[in-house]
C-alpha positions in Angstrom: 61.6 121.0 110.9 65.2 121.5 111.9 67.5 122.9 109.3 71.3 122.4 109.3 73.7 124.5 107.3 77.4 123.5 107.0 80.2 125.8 106.2 84.0 125.9 106.2 84.9 123.4 103.6 87.4 124.2 100.8 90.7 123.2 99.2 93.7 122.6 101.4 97.1 121.0 101.1 98.0 117.9 102.9 99.0 118.6 106.5 96.8 121.7 106.6 93.8 122.4 108.8 90.1 123.3 108.3 87.3 124.0 110.7 83.8 123.0 109.7 80.7 124.6 111.3 77.1 123.5 111.3 74.5 126.0 112.4 71.1 124.6 113.4 67.7 126.4 113.4 65.2 126.1 116.2 65.5 125.9 120.0 66.0 122.1 120.4 69.6 121.9 119.3 70.8 121.2 122.8 68.7 118.1 123.0 70.2 116.4 119.9 73.0 114.1 119.5 75.0 115.4 116.6 77.3 113.7 114.1 79.6 114.5 111.2 79.5 112.1 108.3 81.5 112.1 105.0 81.1 110.5 101.6 83.9 110.3 99.1 83.2 109.5 95.4 82.4 105.9 94.8 82.3 105.1 98.5 79.6 104.7 101.1 78.8 107.4 103.6 80.8 106.9 106.8 80.5 108.3 110.3 83.4 110.6 111.2 82.5 111.8 114.8 79.6 112.0 117.2 78.9 114.2 120.2 76.1 113.9 122.7 73.6 116.6 123.5 75.6 118.4 126.2 79.0 117.8 124.7 80.3 115.6 127.5 80.9 112.5 125.4 82.4 112.1 121.9 83.3 109.4 119.4 85.8 109.7 116.6 86.4 107.2 113.9 89.7 105.5 114.0 90.6 107.0 110.6 90.4 110.5 112.1 91.2 109.9 115.8 93.9 112.3 117.0 93.5 114.6 114.0 89.9 115.7 114.1 87.9 117.0 117.1 84.1 117.4 117.3 82.7 120.0 119.6 79.6 122.0 120.0 78.4 125.4 121.4 74.8 125.0 122.4 74.4 128.7 123.1 75.2 129.3 119.4 73.3 126.3 118.0 76.5 125.3 116.4 78.5 122.1 115.8 82.1 122.1 114.9 84.7 119.8 113.4 88.3 120.9 113.8 90.3 119.0 111.2 94.1 119.0 111.5 96.9 117.2 109.7 94.6 116.6 106.8 95.3 113.8 104.3 94.2 113.3 100.7 92.1 110.4 102.0 90.0 112.9 103.9 88.7 114.4 100.7 84.9 114.0 100.7 81.6 115.8 101.1 81.1 116.4 104.8 77.6 116.4 106.3 76.3 117.3 109.8 73.3 115.4 111.1 71.1 115.4 114.1 69.1 112.8 116.0 66.9 112.9 119.0 68.2 111.4 122.3 66.2 108.2 121.9 66.3 108.1 118.1 68.0 105.3 116.2 68.5 107.3 113.0 69.6 110.7 112.1 66.5 112.6 111.2 68.0 115.9 110.0 70.8 116.5 107.6 72.7 119.5 106.2 73.4 120.1 102.6 77.1 119.1 102.8 80.3 121.0 102.3 83.2 119.8 100.1 86.6 119.2 101.6 89.4 118.6 99.2 92.9 117.8 100.3 95.7 118.0 97.8 99.0 116.2 98.1 
């Protein structure tokens, strides 16, 4: 079983920056597609960004495009989300998740880290 642990969340003022990290256990991290998701109170969970196993392809939701950047360091079994120009609308619990190359769902999830952006 793969375990994912997020860190880096916190309270920040609008316009500020945070860098989230997600550390994975095991030796198969480099084979997984990884994603960042978020869920705000009263709203459905939404995809924020996705990165393929070797980090050569990324996707960012329109709401964060140009402000957030997903990346990974397979040598460190770590996924990152650099969050710049934060807005109050970014306030949510952020989760990292992993799926196998041929999988259709994310099988492994972290515990989540709270990001709160004040105006």
